[in-house]
NUGUDO-788998 format. One record per atom (N, C-alpha, C): x, y, z. Coordinates in steps of 0.02 Angstrom, whole numbers, plus 50000, padded with zeros to 5 digits. Atoms other than C-alpha are relative to their C-alpha. Layout:
N
XYZ
...
***
This chain:
127
500145003449936
611474945055636
500155004950058
499934995449944
611264954355802
500564997550047
499525001749956
612654955255927
499784995650059
500185004549943
612644941756063
499614994149982
500355005850026
611754929155954
500454996249958
499615003550038
612684914955881
499584994549963
500385005050037
612034903355744
500254992950013
499825006949992
611984885055781
500004996949931
499965002350067
612564877855618
499684993149988
500265006650009
611904860355651
499245000250003
500755000349995
610084864855698
499675006049963
500244993950035
609904882055611
499535004250045
500344995549954
609214890855763
500495004550039
499584995549966
609954905655854
500084997850072
499865001149927
610734902856025
500355005750031
499724994449965
611224915756152
500684998150026
499385000549975
613034917956200
500075003950065
499854996349937
613734924056367
500495005849984
499584994450015
614414941156327
500475001650058
499604998649940
615134941856504
500574994750008
499455005149998
616304927156466
500405000849935
499584999949941
617744929456465
499905007250035
500074993849960
617734942656606
500455005949975
499614993950020
618344960556578
499615004949957
500404995350042
616964968156472
499775006150044
500234994949951
616334977956627
500565000750051
499484998749952
617504985856755
499834996550066
500195003049937
616524978256902
499584993849991
500445006250005
615044966456873
499645000249929
500355000750064
614314960056708
499434995150010
500585004149999
612574953056698
499834998249925
500155002150065
612194942756544
499265000149992
500704999850016
610494945656463
499934996949934
500115003450067
609684937556309
500215005349946
499744996450059
610674943856163
500425006450018
499644994149981
611574957056263
500324999050069
499685000149935
612374961356435
499865006950031
500094993949963
612264974456571
500525000350049
499504998849947
613634981956677
499695003150060
500224996649937
613284986456859
500585001150043
499444998049956
614324994156993
499834999050074
500085000449926
614584992157183
499745006450026
500214994149969
613845004457300
500575004850008
499484994749994
614815020957303
500355001149931
499744998950067
615205019457115
499425001049955
500484998650052
614315025356961
500244997649933
499875002650069
614205018156785
500155005849950
499814994650050
615105028956655
500154996449934
499925002650067
615045025656468
499794992449993
500265006650004
614075009556499
500414994150022
499615005749983
615524999056551
500475001550063
499534998849948
616655008056677
499675002850062
500254997449936
616305010856860
500495004750033
499544995349971
617045026256939
499705001950070
500234998049937
616965031557120
499615006350001
500414993749999
615615044357161
500385005050042
499634995049966
616455060457213
499615002950061
500284996649941
616155067757383
500015007449986
500074992950015
615495085157354
500115004850060
499864995749941
615945091157529
500615004049988
499404995750011
617125106157515
500395000150062
499555000149940
618665106057626
499945006650034
500024993949960
618725118857767
500494999150058
499574999949943
619875123857909
499615002550060
500264997149937
619415126958091
500645001350043
499454997949956
620665136758198
499715003850058
500234995949943
620585145158365
500385006550003
499714993349988
620935162858415
499785002450072
500144998149929
620925164958606
499314998050023
500655002049974
619035164358633
499494999349943
500485001150058
618285161358459
500294994649955
499805004950055
618305147958324
499945004149934
500014997050067
618695153258147
499974994049951
500095005250051
618045142358004
499985003049933
499964997150065
618465145357827
500284995449948
499685004150055
619105138957659
500744999450016
499305001149984
620905132657658
500475005949994
499604993950002
621605149657608
499825005350047
500284995249954
620595158457740
499815006549968
500234994050032
620085171157612
499265001550014
500714999949982
618265167557655
499884996550065
500045003549936
617915163657839
499485003550043
500454996949947
616735166557985
500344999150068
499775000349933
617225170258163
499424998650046
500535001749953
616205162258302
500235000750070
499804999149930
616415169358475
499694994850045
500215005349952
616265156458618
499935003550066
500164996649939
615435164958764
500294996150062
499775002949936
616305161758935
500724996449987
499335003450010
617865154058851
500545005549999
499474994849994
619515163158891
500584998449959
499345001550033
620975153758818
499974992749968
500095006550037
620615140558684
500704997049982
499385003550022
621975127558659
499724993449974
500215006250024
621925110058588
499305000049962
500605000050044
620635107458447
499974993449963
500125006050040
619865092158362
499335001149967
500644999650035
618475091258230
499774993049987
500325006550020
617315076358217
499545001349938
500324998650062
616765077658036
499314997249994
500645003450008
615365064858037
499495002950045
500514997449952
614485073258189
499965007649991
499994992750006
614895091158133
500145003650065
499834997249936
615655094758302
500755001850005
499274998049986
617245103558361
500034999450077
499835001049933
618025098958526
500625004350013
499414995749985
619235111258611
500055000350080
499924999049928
619955114958783
500105007250014
499844993449975
620065130858884
500534999150055
499485001349950
621735130458974
499975004150058
500054996049938
621365144559092
499464997550050
500555002549959
619755136159152
500064992450011
499905007349997
620395118259132
499344996349987
500625002950024
618805113359039
500054997749928
500065002050071
618405104058879
499295001249976
500654998350026
617005110258770
499874996349932
500145002150066
616105104558616
499495004849975
500464995050032
615125114858488
499894997049929
500135001450071
614325112358317
500485003949959
499544996250044
615415117358169
499755006649977
500304993650017
614185131458140
500005005150062
499934995949940
614555138358316
499424999350050
500585000849953
612925132858397
500094994350049
500015004749947
612595122158552
500674998950034
499395000549961
614155125758649
499854996750071
500115003449938
614245113458797
500684997650027
499405002749965
615535107858927
500024992849992
***
């Protein structure tokens, strides 16, 4: 007899059972189908081995952004691989913040008393 089908001893016909009952077969959501079941996951998760939902990994690599007087330096956390991005007209960079979602860096120039923003690739420098 196939899995998910139970024999009705009184009528001699096969009846479908709910494989999702009791809960716990799937790590997030279980959908009962005729003679079987299907596991599904919430957004941001992926189905692994048919039953387990695991968070989808963010493939963005970490990086550091630091200042050096009049340039931004962006590189891997060890700073073994980095790029220097000179900021024309900027004299003394202080204070720094990175807006990850917008790919922007905000910083101040203490000698000019100005606040700037620039893309994380060094383009579009604006006050």
